PAZAPA-4460 file (N, C-alpha, C; in steps of 0.05 Angstrom, whole numbers, plus 32768, in hexadecimal, padded with zeros to 4 digits):
% residues 210
    n_x    n_y    n_z   ca_x   ca_y   ca_z    c_x    c_y    c_z   seq   type   mol
   8013   7FEC   7FFE   8000   8000   7FFF   8016   801C   8002     1      M     A
   8003   8030   7FF9   8018   8043   7FED   802A   804F   8004     2      S     A
   8017   8051   801C   8020   8060   8032   802A   804D   804A     3      G     A
   8032   8030   8040   803A   801D   8054   8028   8015   8065     4      G     A
   802D   7FFD   8073   8013   7FF5   8084   800C   8004   809E     5      P     A
   801C   8015   80A6   8011   8026   80C4   7FF2   8036   80AE     6      D     A
   7FF5   8036   8096   7FE1   804D   808B   7FC2   8037   8090     7      E     A
   7FCA   801F   8095   7FB8   800C   808E   7F93   8017   8098     8      L     A
   7F92   8024   80B3   7F82   8025   80C2   7F73   8041   80B7     9      P     A
   7F80   8054   80AC   7F77   8066   8098   7F6F   8065   807F    10      R     A
   7F71   804E   8077   7F68   8046   805B   7F52   803C   804F    11      Q     A
   7F4D   8041   803F   7F2D   8045   8037   7F23   801F   802D    12      S     A
   7F18   8013   802B   7F0E   7FF9   8026   7F16   7FEF   800D    13      L     A
   7F16   8005   7FFB   7F11   7FFE   7FE1   7F34   8004   7FD3    14      G     A
   7F44   8013   7FE3   7F64   8012   7FE0   7F69   7FF7   7FE8    15      D     A
   7F5E   7FED   8002   7F6D   7FD0   8014   7F60   7FBD   7FFD    16      F     A
   7F4A   7FB7   7FFA   7F46   7FA6   7FDF   7F5E   7FA6   7FCF    17      L     A
   7F5A   7FBF   7FBF   7F6A   7FC5   7FA7   7F8E   7FBA   7FAC    18      D     A
   7F92   7FBC   7FC7   7FB4   7FAB   7FC4   7FAB   7F8D   7FD0    19      Q     A
   7F98   7F8D   7FDF   7F90   7F6B   7FDD   7F90   7F5F   7FC2    20      L     A
   7F86   7F67   7FB6   7F83   7F5A   7F9C   7F9F   7F5D   7F87    21      S     A
   7FAE   7F70   7F91   7FC5   7F7A   7F7B   7FDD   7F5F   7F7D    22      A     A
   7FED   7F5D   7F6F   8000   7F4D   7F68   801D   7F50   7F78    23      R     A
   8018   7F57   7F91   802F   7F61   7FA4   8029   7F4D   7FBF    24      I     A
   803C   7F52   7FCE   8043   7F3B   7FE9   8028   7F43   7FFF    25      A     A
   8026   7F52   8002   8011   7F5A   8015   8002   7F74   8012    26      A     A
   7FEE   7F7A   8018   7FE0   7F65   802F   7FD2   7F4E   8022    27      P     A
   7FD5   7F37   8033   7FC7   7F1C   802A   7FB5   7F11   803D    28      G     A
   7FBA   7EF9   8045   7FA6   7EE9   8052   7FA6   7EEE   8075    29      A     A
   7FBF   7EF7   8074   7FBE   7F00   8098   7FB1   7F22   809E    30      G     A
   7FBB   7F31   808C   7FAA   7F42   8089   7F87   7F49   808A    31      A     A
   7F85   7F34   8076   7F66   7F2F   8076   7F59   7F1E   808C    32      T     A
   7F62   7F0D   809A   7F58   7F06   80B5   7F58   7F17   80C2    33      A     A
   7F68   7F2E   80C8   7F69   7F4D   80DC   7F53   7F50   80D6    34      A     A
   7F50   7F54   80B8   7F37   7F6D   80B7   7F19   7F5F   80BF    35      V     A
   7F1B   7F45   80B1   7F04   7F30   80BD   7EFF   7F3B   80D0    36      E     A
   7F14   7F31   80ED   7F0C   7F35   8108   7F04   7F53   810D    37      A     A
   7F0B   7F64   80FF   7F07   7F82   8104   7EEA   7F8A   8102    38      A     A
   7EE0   7F82   80E7   7EC8   7F7E   80E5   7EB6   7F75   80F6    39      L     A
   7EBD   7F5E   80FC   7EB3   7F4D   8118   7EAC   7F64   8131    40      A     A
   7EC2   7F70   8137   7ECA   7F7C   8154   7EAC   7FA2   814D    41      A     A
   7EB2   7F9F   8134   7EA4   7FB1   812D   7E8B   7FB2   812F    42      S     A
   7E79   7F9B   8129   7E5C   7F93   812A   7E5A   7F8E   8142    43      L     A
   7E66   7F85   8155   7E63   7F86   816F   7E5F   7F9C   8180    44      V     A
   7E71   7FB1   817A   7E6E   7FCD   8185   7E59   7FD5   8181    45      A     A
   7E54   7FD5   8161   7E3C   7FE0   8154   7E22   7FD5   8167    46      M     A
   7E18   7FC1   8164   7E02   7FB4   8174   7E06   7FB9   8191    47      V     A
   7E1B   7FBB   81A1   7E1D   7FCB   81BB   7E13   7FE6   81BE    48      G     A
   7E1B   7FF6   81A2   7E15   8012   81AA   7DF9   801C   81A4    49      R     A
   7DE6   8000   8197   7DCF   8004   8190   7DBB   7FF7   81A6    50      F     A
   7DC8   7FEA   81B9   7DBB   7FDA   81CF   7DB8   7FEA   81EA    51      S     A
   7DAA   7FFE   81EC   7DA5   8010   8201   7D99   800C   8217    52      T     A
   7D91   7FFD   821C   7D7A   7FF5   8235   7D8D   7FFA   824D    53      A     A
   7D87   800B   8261   7D91   8012   8273   7D98   8003   828E    54      E     A
   7D8D   7FEB   828C   7D92   7FD0   82A4   7DA9   7FC7   8295    55      E     A
   7DBB   7FC3   8278   7DC5   7FC0   826E   7DDF   7FCA   8268    56      H     A
   7DDA   7FE2   8272   7DF0   7FFB   8266   7E12   7FF9   826F    57      A     A
   7E16   7FE7   8285   7E2B   7FDD   8290   7E34   7FC8   8280    58      E     A
   7E27   7FB7   827A   7E2B   7F99   8268   7E38   7FAD   824F    59      L     A
   7E2A   7FB6   823F   7E2C   7FBD   8222   7E43   7FCE   8222    60      V     A
   7E46   7FE4   8239   7E5D   7FEE   8238   7E75   7FE1   8234    61      G     A
   7E76   7FD1   8244   7E92   7FBD   824A   7E97   7FB1   8230    62      E     A
   7E81   7FA8   821F   7E85   7F9B   820A   7E88   7FA4   81F6    63      V     A
   7E7E   7FC3   81EF   7E82   7FD7   81E1   7EA1   7FE1   81DE    64      V     A
   7EB0   7FE7   81F7   7ECC   7FEA   81F7   7EDD   7FD7   81F1    65      A     A
   7ECF   7FBD   81F6   7EE7   7FA2   81F5   7EE4   7FA4   81D6    66      A     A
   7ECC   7FA3   81CD   7ECF   7FA0   81A5   7EDB   7FB4   819E    67      A     A
   7EE0   7FCC   81A2   7EED   7FE8   819A   7F0C   7FE4   819B    68      D     A
   7F12   7FD1   81B6   7F2F   7FD6   81B3   7F34   7FBB   81A6    69      A     A
   7F29   7FA3   81A1   7F32   7F92   818D   7F31   7F94   8175    70      Q     A
   7F1A   7FAB   816C   7F1E   7FB8   814F   7F38   7FC5   814A    71      R     A
   7F3F   7FD5   8163   7F63   7FD9   8152   7F74   7FCC   8157    72      A     A
   7F72   7FB4   816A   7F8B   7FA2   816D   7F84   7F8E   814D    73      V     A
   7F6F   7F88   8142   7F76   7F86   8129   7F75   7F96   8113    74      C     A
   7F75   7FAC   8117   7F84   7FBC   80FE   7FA8   7FC2   8102    75      L     A
   7FAD   7FC1   8118   7FC6   7FB8   8122   7FCC   7FA2   8115    76      T     A
   7FC7   7F8E   811B   7FCC   7F71   8113   7FCE   7F6E   80F4    77      A     A
   7FC1   7F7E   80E8   7FB9   7F88   80C8   7FD6   7F92   80C0    78      A     A
   7FDE   7FAF   80CA   7FF6   7FB4   80C4   800B   7FA1   80CA    79      A     A
   800E   7F91   80DF   801F   7F81   80E6   802B   7F73   80D7    80      D     A
   800E   7F68   80CD   8010   7F4D   80BC   8019   7F55   809F    81      D     A
   801A   7F69   8099   8022   7F72   8081   8041   7F77   8084    82      E     A
   804C   7F80   8095   8062   7F83   8099   8073   7F6A   809E    83      T     A
   806E   7F57   80A9   8077   7F3E   80AB   8077   7F2B   8096    84      A     A
   805F   7F2F   8084   8061   7F1E   8069   807C   7F28   8059    85      F     A
   8072   7F43   805A   8088   7F53   8049   80A6   7F48   804D    86      T     A
   80AD   7F47   8067   80C7   7F3E   8075   80C7   7F1C   8063    87      A     A
   80AF   7F14   8063   80B7   7EEB   8063   80BE   7EF0   803F    88      V     A
   80A9   7F00   8030   80B6   7F04   8011   80CF   7F0D   800C    89      A     A
   80D5   7F1C   8021   80F9   7F28   801C   810D   7F12   801E    90      A     A
   8105   7F02   8036   8119   7EEA   8038   8112   7ED5   8028    91      A     A
   80FC   7ED4   8019   80FF   7EC2   8004   8107   7EC8   7FED    92      M     A
   811B   7EDB   7FEB   811E   7EEB   7FD0   8146   7EEC   7FDC    93      K     A
   8142   7EDD   7FEC   8167   7EDC   7FEF   8171   7ED0   7FDF    94      L     A
   8192   7ECC   7FDD   819B   7EC6   7FC5   81A1   7EA5   7FDC    95      P     A
   81A5   7E97   7FC7   81A4   7E78   7FD5   81B8   7E69   7FBF    96      R     A
   81D4   7E78   7FB3   81DD   7E68   7F9E   81F7   7E5A   7FAB    97      D     A
   8201   7E5E   7FC4   820E   7E52   7FD5   8201   7E41   7FF1    98      T     A
   820D   7E34   7FF9   820A   7E2B   8013   8201   7E3C   802B    99      E     A
   8214   7E50   802B   8213   7E60   803D   81F7   7E74   803A   100      A     A
   81F6   7E79   8021   81DD   7E87   801D   81C1   7E7F   801C   101      E     A
   81CA   7E63   8018   81B3   7E4F   801D   81B0   7E51   803F   102      Q     A
   81BD   7E4D   8056   81BD   7E4F   806A   81B0   7E68   807A   103      A     A
   81BD   7E7B   8068   81B0   7E99   8075   819D   7E9C   8069   104      T     A
   8188   7E90   8055   8171   7E92   804D   815B   7E81   805E   105      R     A
   8166   7E6F   805F   815B   7E61   8072   8151   7E69   808C   106      R     A
   8167   7E70   8093   8164   7E7E   80B5   8157   7E94   80B0   107      R     A
   815D   7EAD   80A1   8147   7EC9   80A0   812B   7EBE   8097   108      R     A
   8122   7EA2   8084   810E   7E9E   8082   80FB   7E95   8095   109      L     A
   810D   7E87   80A7   80FE   7E78   80C4   80F7   7E91   80D3   110      A     A
   8100   7E9A   80DD   8101   7EB9   80E5   80E9   7EBF   80E1   111      E     A
   80EA   7ECC   80CA   80D6   7EDF   80B8   80BA   7ED2   80BE   112      A     A
   80BC   7EB9   80C0   809D   7EA4   80BA   8097   7E9F   80D6   113      Q     A
   80AC   7EA0   80EA   809F   7E9D   8109   8095   7EBB   8109   114      L     A
   80A7   7ECC   8102   8094   7EF3   810D   807F   7EEC   80FB   115      A     A
   807C   7EE8   80E5   805F   7EE9   80D8   8047   7ED3   80DE   116      A     A
   8053   7EC4   80F8   8033   7EBB   8102   802B   7ED0   8110   117      T     A
   8039   7EDE   8121   8033   7EEB   8138   8014   7EFE   812E   118      G     A
   8016   7F09   811D   7FFB   7F1C   8119   7FDD   7F0D   811C   119      P     A
   7FE7   7EF4   80FF   7FD3   7EE2   8103   7FC7   7EDA   8124   120      P     A
   7FDD   7ECF   8134   7FD6   7EC8   8148   7FC7   7EE0   8157   121      L     A
   7FCB   7EF6   8158   7FBA   7F0D   8164   7F9F   7F0E   8159   122      A     A
   7FA1   7F0A   8141   7F85   7F09   813B   7F6D   7EF4   813D   123      V     A
   7F7D   7EE4   8145   7F6F   7EC3   814E   7F64   7EC9   816F   124      L     A
   7F78   7ED7   817D   7F6E   7EE5   8193   7F5C   7EF0   8197   125      Q     A
   7F5D   7F03   817A   7F49   7F19   8182   7F2C   7F0F   817E   126      A     A
   7F30   7F03   8168   7F1A   7EEE   815E   7F0A   7EE7   8173   127      A     A
   7F1A   7ED5   8184   7F0F   7EC2   819B   7EFC   7EDD   81AD   128      A     A
   7F11   7EF0   81B7   7EFF   7F08   81C8   7EE3   7F0E   81BA   129      E     A
   7EE2   7F0F   81A8   7ECF   7F20   8194   7EB4   7F07   8197   130      V     A
   7EC0   7EED   8197   7EA7   7EDA   8198   7E96   7EDD   81B6   131      M     A
   7EAC   7EE4   81C0   7EA0   7EE3   81E0   7E96   7F00   81E5   132      V     A
   7E9C   7F0F   81DF   7E87   7F2F   81E2   7E76   7F28   81D2   133      L     A
   7E6D   7F15   81B8   7E57   7F1B   81AE   7E46   7F03   81B9   134      A     A
   7E50   7EF5   81C7   7E3C   7EE4   81DA   7E2E   7EEC   81F4   135      A     A
   7E44   7F05   81F8   7E41   7F13   8210   7E2C   7F2A   820A   136      R     A
   7E26   7F33   81F1   7E15   7F50   81EA   7DFE   7F3E   81DE   137      V     A
   7DF9   7F28   81D4   7DDF   7F18   81CA   7DCC   7F1C   81E4   138      L     A
   7DC8   7F13   81F0   7DB7   7F11   8202   7DA6   7F32   8208   139      P     A
   7DB4   7F43   8206   7DAF   7F63   8210   7DA8   7F73   81F5   140      V     A
   7DB4   7F64   81DC   7DB6   7F6E   81C5   7D9B   7F7B   81BD   141      A     A
   7D9A   7F93   81AD   7D80   7F9F   81A2   7D76   7F8C   8191   142      N     A
   7D60   7F80   8195   7D55   7F6D   8182   7D4F   7F70   8164   143      P     A
   7D53   7F8C   815D   7D5A   7F8E   813C   7D71   7F8E   8135   144      N     A
   7D86   7F89   8149   7D99   7F7D   813F   7DB0   7F65   8145   145      L     A
   7D99   7F54   814E   7DA7   7F3C   815F   7DB6   7F29   8141   146      V     A
   7DAB   7F2E   8127   7DB5   7F1E   8108   7DD6   7F2D   810F   147      S     A
   7DD7   7F44   8117   7DEF   7F50   8110   7E05   7F3B   8126   148      D     A
   7DFE   7F3A   8139   7E0E   7F26   814C   7E19   7F0F   8141   149      V     A
   7E05   7F05   813E   7E0C   7EEE   8128   7E2A   7EEE   810B   150      A     A
   7E1D   7F01   8107   7E2E   7F0B   80E7   7E45   7F0F   80FB   151      A     A
   7E4E   7F22   8113   7E65   7F26   8119   7E6F   7F0D   811F   152      A     A
   7E64   7EF5   812C   7E76   7ED8   8137   7E78   7ECF   8119   153      T     A
   7E68   7ED4   8105   7E79   7EC8   80EF   7E88   7ED6   80DA   154      S     A
   7E8C   7EEA   80E6   7EA6   7EFB   80DB   7EBD   7EF2   80E9   155      A     A
   7EBB   7EF0   8102   7ECE   7EE2   8117   7ED7   7ECE   810E   156      A     A
   7ECA   7EBD   810B   7ECF   7E92   8107   7ED9   7EA2   80E6   157      R     A
   7ED7   7EB1   80DD   7EDD   7EAB   80BD   7F03   7EB9   80BD   158      A     A
   7F04   7ECD   80D5   7F17   7ED7   80DF   7F2A   7EC5   80EB   159      A     A
   7F20   7EAE   80F8   7F35   7EA5   810B   7F39   7E8D   80F7   160      A     A
   7F2A   7E7C   80DE   7F31   7E6C   80CB   7F4A   7E78   80C2   161      T     A
   7F4B   7E8E   80B5   7F5C   7E9D   80A7   7F79   7EA1   80B0   162      T     A
   7F74   7EA6   80CB   7F8A   7EAF   80DB   7F98   7E8F   80E6   163      A     A
   7F86   7E7A   80DC   7F98   7E66   80E5   7FAA   7E59   80C8   164      R     A
   7F9D   7E64   80B4   7FA9   7E5C   809F   7FC3   7E6A   809B   165      L     A
   7FC2   7E87   80A4   7FD8   7E97   80A4   7FED   7E8F   80B3   166      A     A
   7FE9   7E80   80C9   7FFC   7E74   80DA   8008   7E54   80D0   167      V     A
   7FF2   7E49   80C8   7FFA   7E33   80BF   800D   7E39   809B   168      E     A
   8008   7E48   8097   8014   7E4B   8079   8037   7E55   8086   169      A     A
   8039   7E5B   80A0   8060   7E5D   80A2   8068   7E43   80B4   170      N     A
   8056   7E32   80BB   8066   7E1A   80C1   8075   7E0B   80BC   171      L     A
   807A   7E0A   80A0   808C   7DF7   8093   80A3   7E03   808E   172      D     A
   80AD   7E21   8095   80BF   7E23   8091   80CE   7E29   80A8   173      G     A
   80C2   7E27   80C5   80CF   7E27   80DB   80E6   7E17   80E3   174      L     A
   80F8   7E1C   80F0   8113   7E0B   80F7   8109   7E07   8116   175      D     A
   80FA   7E08   8122   80F4   7E07   813E   80D8   7DF5   813D   176      D     A
   80E0   7DDE   8147   80C7   7DC8   814C   80BC   7DCF   8167   177      D     A
   80C7   7DDB   817D   80B4   7DE5   8190   809D   7DFB   818B   178      A     A
   80AF   7E10   817D   809E   7E25   816E   8081   7E1C   8161   179      A     A
   808D   7E07   814E   8075   7DFE   8138   8062   7DF1   8147   180      A     A
   8069   7DE1   815C   8057   7DCE   816F   8044   7DE8   8179   181      A     A
   804F   7DFC   8188   803F   7E0D   8194   802A   7E22   8187   182      H     A
   802F   7E23   8164   8021   7E2F   8159   800C   7E21   8154   183      L     A
   800E   7E03   814B   7FF4   7DF6   8148   7FDD   7DEF   8160   184      R     A
   7FEF   7DF3   8171   7FDD   7DEF   818C   7FCF   7E07   818E   185      S     A
   7FD7   7E1B   8189   7FC7   7E3A   818B   7FB1   7E3A   8177   186      A     A
   7FBA   7E33   815E   7FA3   7E33   814F   7F88   7E20   814F   187      V     A
   7F8F   7E06   815F   7F7F   7DF3   815E   7F63   7E06   816A   188      A     A
   7F68   7E17   8177   7F4E   7E24   818A   7F33   7E2A   816D   189      V     A
   7F3C   7E31   815A   7F33   7E33   8140   7F19   7E20   8147   190      V     A
   7F16   7E12   8142   7EFA   7DFA   8144   7EEA   7E01   815B   191      E     A
   7EF7   7E08   8173   7EE5   7E10   8189   7ED6   7E2C   8184   192      D     A
   7EE4   7E3F   8177   7ED7   7E5B   816C   7EBF   7E56   8154   193      L     A
   7EC8   7E3E   814A   7EB5   7E38   8134   7E98   7E34   8141   194      A     A
   7E94   7E1F   8157   7E89   7E19   8164   7E75   7E29   816F   195      R     A
   7E80   7E3E   817B   7E76   7E52   8189   7E6E   7E68   8179   196      Q     A
   7E77   7E6B   8164   7E65   7E7A   8150   7E4B   7E6D   8141   197      A     A
   7E52   7E53   813E   7E37   7E44   813A   7E23   7E47   8150   198      D     A
   7E25   7E44   8167   7E18   7E48   817E   7E08   7E66   8183   199      E     A
   7E17   7E7B   817E   7E0A   7E90   8175   7DF7   7E95   8164   200      V     A
   7E06   7E8B   814B   7DEF   7E8A   8135   7DD2   7E83   8143   201      E     A
   7DD3   7E66   8149   7DBF   7E5C   8151   7DA9   7E6A   8161   202      A     A
   7DBB   7E75   8177   7DA7   7E82   818B   7DA1   7E9A   8177   203      A     A
   7DB0   7EA8   8169   7D9E   7EC0   815F   7D8A   7EB2   8149   204      V     A
   7D8F   7EA2   813D   7D76   7E96   812E   7D5C   7E8E   813D   205      R     A
   7D63   7E87   8154   7D4A   7E7F   816A   7D3E   7E96   8174   206      A     A
   7D50   7EAD   8178   7D4B   7ECC   8182   7D33   7ED5   8168   207      R     A
   7D37   7ED2   814C   7D30   7EDE   8134   7D19   7ED0   812D   208      M     A
   7D11   7EB3   8134   7CFA   7EA5   812C   7CE1   7EB2   8140   209      S     A
   7CE6   7EB6   8158   7CD1   7EBC   8165   7CB9   7ECD   816A   210      R     A
***
């Protein structure tokens, strides 16, 4: 992107999509996961702001503040992912004509790929938090907006699934078996998040059918 990754929070959606569709190293799947999670957080915050019953004001205020914070986390992760993936792409281009160059390239690439798992892991954690926030706000949500709660958890599930893929894409290049095992364990939570999203959607459909 023309202004660099730090410009992402101020970038228009159209500009981001133009960059995403272009033949450039970043943004890619990791930034997409972050934006998906940011959308989920934004939906939860919006539902909260329209849920104005006085008796639920404290709970809703907590949910809105937490959702806004997660949106900021996700935007940071999107920018960080672009930086990290650019480093991976640079490492892939290192020379490998000699054994010494090959060893340097392998080391640099492994370091870059390990660093590149950080942003999608942050997105995964944010998606999990948004899932909790959606479940908290649903019982007190404005009845006209309960479908948006399910939309939020669907977006969070998509973010988590995409983030897992972004992590897994970097595992083969790692030279640290313990780190790879930790990462595989960390992304296993996605299955539980998908189950939670299904539960919220079922609860929303039940409310909408009353």
